VOKEDREN-247950 format. One line per field, with one value per residue (C-alpha): x, y, z. Coordinates in Angstrom, 1 decimal. Layout:
VOKEDREN-247950
xx c(X | ...)
yy c(Y | ...)
zz c(Z | ...)
end
This chain:
VOKEDREN-247950
xx c(93.1 | 88.9 | 88.5 | 92.2 | 91.9 | 95.0 | 96.9 | 97.8 | 98.8 | 102.2 | 102.1 | 101.1 | 104.2 | 106.5 | 104.7 | 105.0 | 109.0 | 109.5 | 107.6 | 109.4 | 112.8 | 112.3 | 110.8 | 114.7 | 116.3 | 114.9 | 115.3 | 118.6 | 118.8 | 118.6 | 120.2 | 123.5 | 121.4 | 119.9 | 123.0 | 123.9 | 120.5 | 121.7 | 123.0 | 118.6 | 118.6 | 121.2 | 120.3 | 116.8 | 118.3 | 120.3 | 118.0 | 115.2 | 118.6 | 119.5 | 116.1 | 115.8 | 118.2 | 116.1 | 112.8 | 114.0 | 115.2 | 112.4 | 109.8 | 111.4 | 112.0 | 108.8 | 107.4 | 109.7 | 109.1 | 105.3 | 104.9 | 107.1 | 106.8 | 110.4 | 109.1 | 106.8 | 110.1 | 111.5 | 108.3 | 107.8 | 111.7 | 111.4 | 108.2 | 109.5 | 112.9 | 110.5 | 108.3 | 111.4 | 113.0 | 110.1 | 109.5 | 113.3 | 112.7 | 109.7 | 111.2 | 114.5 | 112.3 | 109.9 | 113.1 | 114.9 | 111.6 | 111.1 | 114.6 | 115.0 | 111.6 | 112.0 | 115.7 | 116.3 | 120.5 | 120.1 | 121.9 | 123.8 | 126.9 | 128.0 | 126.9 | 128.6 | 132.0 | 131.7 | 131.0 | 133.5 | 136.4 | 135.8 | 138.6 | 136.7 | 133.7 | 135.7 | 137.3 | 133.9 | 132.7 | 136.0 | 135.4 | 132.4 | 133.5 | 135.6 | 133.0 | 131.7 | 133.7 | 131.0 | 128.3 | 130.4 | 130.7 | 127.6 | 129.5 | 131.1 | 127.4 | 126.4 | 128.9 | 128.4 | 125.0 | 126.8 | 128.4 | 131.8 | 129.7 | 126.7 | 127.6 | 129.1 | 125.5 | 123.7 | 126.4 | 126.7 | 123.4 | 123.3 | 119.2 | 120.2 | 122.9 | 120.9 | 117.5 | 119.8 | 120.8 | 117.9 | 115.9 | 118.8 | 117.9 | 114.0 | 114.7 | 116.9 | 113.9 | 111.5 | 113.3 | 113.4 | 109.6 | 108.6 | 111.5 | 112.3 | 108.8 | 109.9 | 112.7 | 110.2 | 107.7 | 110.7 | 111.7 | 108.1 | 107.3 | 111.0 | 109.4 | 106.2 | 109.3 | 111.3 | 107.9 | 107.3 | 110.7 | 110.0 | 106.6 | 108.7 | 111.9 | 108.7 | 108.2 | 111.2 | 110.3 | 109.4 | 112.7 | 114.6 | 112.8 | 113.2 | 116.4 | 117.3 | 115.2 | 116.3 | 120.4 | 119.2 | 117.2 | 120.3 | 123.3 | 122.5 | 123.1 | 119.8 | 122.2 | 122.0 | 118.3 | 117.6 | 120.1 | 118.7 | 115.2 | 114.5 | 115.7 | 114.3 | 110.4 | 111.3 | 112.7 | 109.4 | 106.6 | 108.0 | 107.8 | 104.3 | 103.5 | 104.9 | 103.3 | 99.7 | 100.5 | 102.4 | 101.8 | 98.0 | 97.5 | 99.4 | 97.1 | 94.1 | 95.3 | 95.5 | 92.3 | 92.8 | 93.0 | 96.0 | 94.4 | 93.5 | 96.6 | 98.5 | 95.8 | 96.7 | 100.5 | 100.6 | 102.4 | 105.4 | 105.2 | 105.6 | 108.5 | 110.7 | 109.4 | 111.2 | 114.5 | 114.9 | 115.5 | 112.8 | 114.7 | 113.6 | 109.9 | 110.8 | 110.4 | 106.8 | 106.0 | 106.2 | 104.2 | 101.3 | 101.5 | 100.9 | 98.1 | 96.7 | 96.1 | 99.8 | 101.2 | 104.4 | 106.9 | 105.5 | 106.3 | 109.5 | 110.9 | 109.6 | 109.7 | 113.6 | 114.5 | 112.9 | 115.0 | 117.8 | 116.2 | 113.2 | 113.9 | 111.9 | 112.4 | 116.3 | 115.9 | 113.9 | 116.8 | 119.3 | 118.2 | 117.2 | 120.4 | 122.9 | 121.1 | 120.8 | 124.6 | 125.5 | 123.0 | 124.5 | 128.0 | 126.8 | 128.1 | 126.9 | 124.9 | 123.2 | 120.1 | 122.6 | 124.6 | 121.4 | 120.2 | 123.6 | 123.2 | 120.7 | 121.4 | 124.3 | 121.8 | 119.6 | 122.6 | 124.1 | 121.0 | 120.5 | 123.6 | 121.9 | 121.9 | 118.0 | 119.4 | 120.2 | 123.5 | 122.9 | 121.5 | 124.2 | 126.9 | 125.1 | 125.3 | 129.1 | 129.4 | 127.3 | 128.7 | 132.8 | 131.8 | 130.4 | 133.6 | 131.0 | 129.8 | 132.6 | 132.5 | 133.8 | 130.3 | 129.0 | 129.5 | 126.3 | 124.6 | 125.9 | 123.8 | 120.3 | 120.9 | 119.6 | 116.1 | 115.6 | 116.4 | 113.1 | 111.2 | 113.3 | 112.9 | 108.8 | 108.0 | 110.9 | 108.7 | 105.4 | 106.7 | 107.8 | 104.3 | 102.6 | 105.0 | 104.6 | 100.7 | 101.0 | 103.6 | 101.3 | 98.3 | 100.0 | 101.2 | 97.8 | 99.1 | 96.5 | 93.9 | 91.8 | 88.6 | 91.1 | 92.9 | 89.5 | 88.7 | 91.9 | 92.5 | 88.8 | 89.2 | 87.9 | 89.4 | 88.6 | 88.7 | 92.2 | 93.9 | 94.5 | 95.6 | 99.3 | 100.7 | 103.2 | 100.3 | 98.4 | 100.6 | 101.3 | 97.6 | 97.5 | 100.4 | 98.7 | 95.1 | 96.5 | 98.5 | 95.2 | 93.8 | 96.6)
yy c(-3.8 | -4.7 | -7.1 | -8.2 | -8.3 | -5.8 | -8.4 | -9.9 | -6.6 | -5.8 | -2.3 | -3.9 | -5.6 | -3.2 | -0.7 | -3.4 | -3.8 | -0.3 | 0.2 | -2.5 | -1.3 | 2.3 | 0.6 | -1.5 | 1.8 | 3.8 | 1.7 | 2.1 | -2.1 | -3.0 | -0.1 | -2.2 | -5.1 | -2.4 | -1.1 | -4.5 | -4.9 | -2.5 | -6.6 | -7.1 | -4.0 | -4.1 | -7.8 | -7.1 | -3.6 | -6.2 | -8.8 | -6.0 | -4.6 | -7.9 | -8.7 | -4.8 | -5.2 | -8.8 | -7.4 | -3.5 | -5.4 | -7.7 | -5.2 | -2.6 | -5.4 | -7.2 | -3.5 | -1.6 | -5.4 | -6.2 | -2.2 | -2.3 | 1.7 | 3.1 | 6.7 | 5.6 | 4.8 | 8.2 | 10.3 | 8.5 | 9.6 | 13.3 | 13.6 | 11.8 | 14.1 | 17.3 | 16.2 | 15.6 | 18.7 | 20.8 | 19.0 | 19.3 | 23.5 | 23.2 | 21.2 | 23.1 | 26.5 | 25.3 | 24.0 | 28.0 | 29.3 | 27.6 | 27.8 | 31.6 | 32.0 | 30.1 | 30.4 | 27.3 | 27.5 | 30.9 | 30.8 | 28.0 | 29.0 | 28.3 | 24.7 | 24.6 | 25.8 | 23.1 | 20.0 | 21.5 | 21.0 | 17.1 | 15.4 | 12.4 | 13.7 | 15.7 | 12.9 | 11.4 | 14.4 | 13.8 | 10.1 | 10.6 | 13.9 | 11.7 | 9.9 | 12.4 | 12.9 | 11.1 | 13.1 | 16.4 | 16.1 | 16.5 | 14.6 | 11.9 | 11.3 | 11.2 | 8.8 | 6.5 | 5.6 | 3.6 | 0.8 | -1.0 | -4.4 | -5.7 | -8.0 | -5.3 | -3.5 | -6.1 | -7.1 | -3.5 | -2.7 | 0.4 | 1.2 | 3.9 | 1.6 | -1.7 | 0.8 | 2.1 | -1.6 | -3.0 | -0.4 | -1.5 | -4.8 | -4.3 | -2.2 | -5.0 | -7.5 | -5.4 | -4.7 | -8.9 | -9.1 | -12.7 | -13.8 | -12.8 | -13.9 | -16.4 | -14.5 | -12.4 | -15.0 | -16.7 | -13.1 | -12.4 | -15.9 | -14.9 | -12.2 | -13.6 | -15.3 | -12.7 | -10.6 | -13.9 | -13.5 | -10.2 | -11.9 | -13.7 | -10.9 | -8.7 | -11.4 | -10.3 | -6.3 | -6.4 | -7.8 | -5.7 | -2.4 | -3.5 | -3.6 | -0.4 | 1.5 | -0.1 | 0.4 | 4.4 | 5.5 | 3.5 | 4.5 | 8.8 | 11.0 | 13.0 | 16.4 | 16.7 | 16.0 | 18.5 | 21.1 | 20.0 | 19.4 | 22.4 | 21.8 | 18.3 | 19.3 | 21.9 | 19.3 | 17.3 | 20.1 | 21.1 | 17.9 | 17.2 | 20.3 | 19.5 | 16.2 | 18.0 | 21.0 | 20.4 | 16.8 | 17.2 | 19.9 | 17.5 | 14.4 | 17.0 | 17.8 | 14.1 | 13.1 | 10.8 | 11.5 | 12.0 | 10.7 | 7.4 | 7.0 | 7.0 | 4.9 | 2.3 | 2.8 | 2.7 | 0.0 | 0.6 | 3.9 | 2.5 | 0.0 | 2.8 | 4.8 | 1.8 | 1.4 | 4.9 | 3.5 | 4.2 | 1.5 | -1.2 | -0.6 | -0.1 | -4.0 | -3.4 | 0.3 | -0.8 | -4.1 | -1.6 | 1.1 | -1.8 | -2.5 | 0.4 | 0.6 | 2.0 | 0.6 | -1.8 | 0.2 | 3.4 | 1.8 | 0.2 | 3.9 | 6.1 | 4.8 | 3.8 | 6.5 | 8.6 | 7.0 | 9.2 | 11.8 | 12.7 | 12.6 | 15.9 | 14.9 | 15.1 | 17.9 | 19.8 | 18.5 | 19.7 | 23.4 | 23.2 | 22.2 | 23.8 | 27.7 | 25.9 | 25.1 | 28.9 | 30.4 | 28.0 | 28.8 | 33.0 | 32.5 | 35.7 | 33.9 | 37.2 | 36.0 | 35.5 | 33.0 | 31.1 | 30.8 | 29.8 | 27.1 | 26.0 | 25.7 | 23.7 | 21.7 | 21.0 | 19.2 | 18.0 | 16.2 | 14.0 | 11.5 | 11.7 | 7.7 | 6.6 | 4.8 | 6.1 | 9.0 | 10.1 | 13.1 | 13.6 | 12.9 | 15.1 | 18.1 | 17.1 | 17.6 | 20.6 | 22.4 | 21.3 | 23.0 | 26.3 | 27.1 | 29.0 | 27.4 | 25.1 | 21.8 | 20.9 | 22.5 | 18.9 | 17.7 | 19.4 | 17.1 | 13.5 | 12.8 | 13.7 | 13.3 | 9.3 | 10.9 | 13.1 | 10.4 | 8.8 | 11.8 | 12.6 | 9.0 | 8.6 | 12.2 | 10.5 | 7.4 | 9.1 | 11.1 | 8.7 | 7.4 | 10.1 | 10.8 | 6.9 | 7.5 | 11.6 | 10.2 | 7.3 | 9.5 | 11.9 | 9.5 | 7.9 | 4.7 | 4.6 | 2.8 | 5.4 | 3.4 | 0.6 | 3.2 | 4.2 | 0.7 | 0.0 | 3.4 | 2.9 | -0.7 | -2.7 | -6.4 | -7.2 | -11.0 | -9.8 | -8.8 | -9.5 | -8.7 | -9.1 | -6.4 | -9.2 | -12.1 | -9.3 | -8.8 | -12.2 | -12.8 | -9.7 | -10.9 | -14.6 | -13.6 | -11.1 | -14.8 | -16.5 | -14.2 | -14.0)
zz c(-171.1 | -170.3 | -167.6 | -166.9 | -162.7 | -161.3 | -159.9 | -163.3 | -165.0 | -165.6 | -164.0 | -160.4 | -160.3 | -161.3 | -158.6 | -156.4 | -156.8 | -157.2 | -153.6 | -152.4 | -153.6 | -152.3 | -148.6 | -148.1 | -150.1 | -147.3 | -143.6 | -142.3 | -141.5 | -145.3 | -147.0 | -147.3 | -148.8 | -150.9 | -152.2 | -153.3 | -155.9 | -158.8 | -160.8 | -161.1 | -162.7 | -165.1 | -165.9 | -167.1 | -169.1 | -170.9 | -171.5 | -173.5 | -175.1 | -176.3 | -178.5 | -179.7 | -182.2 | -184.1 | -183.5 | -185.5 | -188.4 | -188.4 | -188.3 | -190.7 | -193.7 | -193.5 | -193.3 | -196.4 | -198.1 | -198.1 | -199.4 | -202.1 | -201.9 | -201.5 | -201.9 | -199.0 | -196.9 | -197.7 | -197.2 | -193.8 | -193.1 | -194.3 | -191.9 | -188.7 | -189.0 | -189.4 | -186.5 | -184.1 | -185.0 | -184.5 | -180.7 | -180.2 | -180.5 | -178.2 | -175.5 | -175.4 | -175.5 | -172.9 | -170.7 | -171.1 | -170.3 | -167.1 | -165.8 | -166.0 | -164.2 | -161.2 | -161.3 | -159.3 | -158.8 | -157.2 | -153.9 | -154.5 | -155.1 | -151.7 | -152.3 | -156.2 | -154.0 | -151.5 | -154.2 | -157.1 | -154.2 | -153.7 | -156.0 | -156.1 | -157.5 | -160.0 | -160.9 | -161.9 | -163.9 | -165.9 | -166.5 | -167.7 | -169.9 | -171.5 | -173.4 | -175.2 | -177.8 | -179.4 | -179.2 | -179.9 | -183.7 | -185.3 | -188.3 | -186.7 | -185.2 | -188.7 | -189.6 | -187.2 | -188.0 | -191.2 | -189.5 | -189.8 | -190.3 | -190.3 | -187.3 | -185.4 | -185.9 | -183.9 | -181.9 | -179.9 | -180.4 | -182.2 | -183.1 | -185.3 | -187.1 | -186.9 | -188.5 | -191.5 | -192.5 | -192.5 | -194.3 | -197.1 | -196.6 | -197.1 | -200.0 | -201.3 | -200.8 | -202.1 | -205.2 | -206.0 | -205.4 | -205.4 | -205.3 | -202.2 | -200.6 | -199.0 | -197.2 | -196.0 | -194.7 | -193.0 | -191.4 | -190.1 | -188.6 | -187.3 | -185.4 | -184.1 | -182.2 | -180.9 | -180.0 | -177.8 | -176.4 | -175.1 | -173.4 | -171.6 | -170.7 | -169.3 | -166.3 | -165.0 | -165.3 | -161.6 | -160.2 | -162.4 | -160.8 | -157.6 | -158.0 | -159.9 | -157.2 | -154.5 | -155.2 | -156.3 | -152.9 | -150.9 | -152.6 | -153.1 | -150.5 | -149.2 | -148.9 | -152.6 | -152.6 | -150.5 | -151.7 | -155.0 | -154.7 | -156.6 | -159.6 | -159.4 | -159.4 | -161.5 | -164.2 | -163.5 | -163.7 | -166.9 | -168.2 | -167.3 | -168.7 | -171.6 | -171.9 | -170.9 | -173.0 | -176.0 | -176.5 | -175.6 | -178.4 | -181.2 | -179.9 | -180.1 | -183.5 | -184.8 | -183.5 | -180.6 | -176.3 | -175.0 | -171.8 | -173.3 | -175.3 | -171.4 | -170.2 | -173.2 | -172.5 | -168.9 | -168.3 | -170.5 | -168.3 | -165.2 | -166.7 | -167.5 | -164.0 | -162.2 | -164.7 | -165.9 | -169.8 | -172.0 | -174.4 | -171.3 | -173.5 | -177.0 | -178.1 | -176.2 | -177.3 | -181.0 | -180.7 | -179.0 | -181.7 | -184.6 | -182.7 | -182.6 | -185.8 | -187.1 | -190.4 | -189.4 | -191.9 | -189.8 | -186.8 | -187.6 | -189.1 | -186.5 | -183.2 | -183.5 | -184.7 | -182.2 | -179.7 | -181.0 | -182.8 | -180.4 | -177.0 | -175.5 | -172.0 | -172.2 | -174.6 | -171.1 | -169.2 | -170.6 | -170.9 | -167.6 | -166.3 | -168.4 | -167.2 | -163.6 | -163.4 | -164.7 | -161.9 | -159.1 | -160.0 | -160.6 | -164.7 | -166.8 | -169.2 | -171.9 | -173.3 | -176.8 | -174.5 | -173.8 | -177.0 | -178.6 | -175.6 | -177.2 | -180.6 | -180.0 | -177.9 | -180.5 | -182.1 | -179.4 | -178.1 | -181.0 | -180.3 | -176.4 | -175.8 | -174.6 | -171.4 | -168.4 | -167.9 | -171.8 | -170.6 | -168.7 | -171.1 | -174.0 | -171.2 | -170.4 | -173.9 | -174.6 | -171.8 | -173.0 | -176.8 | -175.5 | -172.6 | -170.7 | -167.7 | -165.7 | -166.0 | -162.5 | -162.3 | -163.4 | -159.6 | -158.5 | -160.5 | -159.6 | -156.9 | -158.5 | -162.4 | -161.6 | -160.2 | -163.0 | -165.6 | -164.5 | -166.0 | -168.9 | -170.2 | -169.7 | -171.5 | -174.2 | -174.0 | -174.5 | -176.9 | -179.4 | -179.1 | -179.8 | -182.7 | -184.0 | -184.7 | -185.7 | -188.8 | -189.2 | -189.4 | -191.9 | -194.0 | -194.2 | -192.8 | -189.4 | -189.0 | -187.0 | -186.3 | -184.5 | -182.7 | -181.1 | -180.5 | -178.7 | -177.1 | -175.6 | -174.5 | -176.8 | -177.8 | -181.4 | -182.8 | -183.8 | -180.4 | -176.8 | -173.6 | -174.7 | -176.9 | -178.2 | -178.2 | -180.3 | -183.0 | -183.4 | -183.6 | -185.8 | -188.5 | -188.1 | -189.8 | -192.1 | -193.3 | -193.3 | -195.6 | -198.2)
end
């Protein structure tokens, strides 16, 4: 926010961590040290994932219980899903168009044969492919939304399962009316404590970004980066085009500035850049979207749903990577074949995890289900998949925030005056610099009014 020195901002220290990680990862004398920094990145991601389930639960339950309108819950869910499917189609189509125009895989047949002959890499692909049973069946994916038990959902941190139970519990408390008032107040106060924990966890973000990026730079082969640089550039350019063409149009129609929105969530963007996981920014995004004027119930439903159903960046990567592998292995692909792959991805992409490696696993599931492109060709991407995950994760993050604001406006649950004040950098009485503290202050103000 306005007036905050740059050295006190989260994005400054995250960028500093990224820069240090890149430097020690590139210097030959420090590469061995850098390659051992992965636990720092993993520790930060685990701390964030530790807090996601309780925050979703608190936000959704209190949002639904306070509203008491079950029709609104259904409307928000349907509007969110309609938006998600539309954006998925746009992302898949754009990725397909770009990869056919630029043809990054043409001429890589010799490199492809060399990579596929590596027994070690083939074993890695088989290890990834072994996890694809989770995403090959749409029916299984939908059934998996229902948890085996409430405790199991929270223990495993399954976002959709926690969301499913939270919606039911919120509806139950709403039906009880005044009798559940004490429980709702307790959960609301509990959520303030959870967001304060997020505030403390973010102090570790620069170390997490440092560890994650240092390990990748030190361990990934430079030969793969050079050979597959064209694909990496195409994926990044396509993601940027999607953001500044498709999402810009959506923001324009919704009545707010994409550029100001990007500045507002800049700290979260850099956080995802350093960790390659859009989940790392989920708690702060929930706080920021509500702080920007979106209704608590809409934020609680739309944003967590988007992490499984609105993966714009992942969809772009999936179509581009699929056709790239076909080009590199000289696998004939007619227009109908490509449309079929796009249709399969429309379904399998909904099971992609919003964490590092999720896109690769979904790609393996897609190739396995279509049977057109050789599974062994996935070895081509093993060395560079991690470098493209930043583009996927950042695009997913930006797209989900836009989706939340758009759905909130459709539902008449977005305070446009407050949104414009926040995006313009103005701090009002119920807002402070830190998004978690701002949310706590806003909730306290609401309690005083009541």
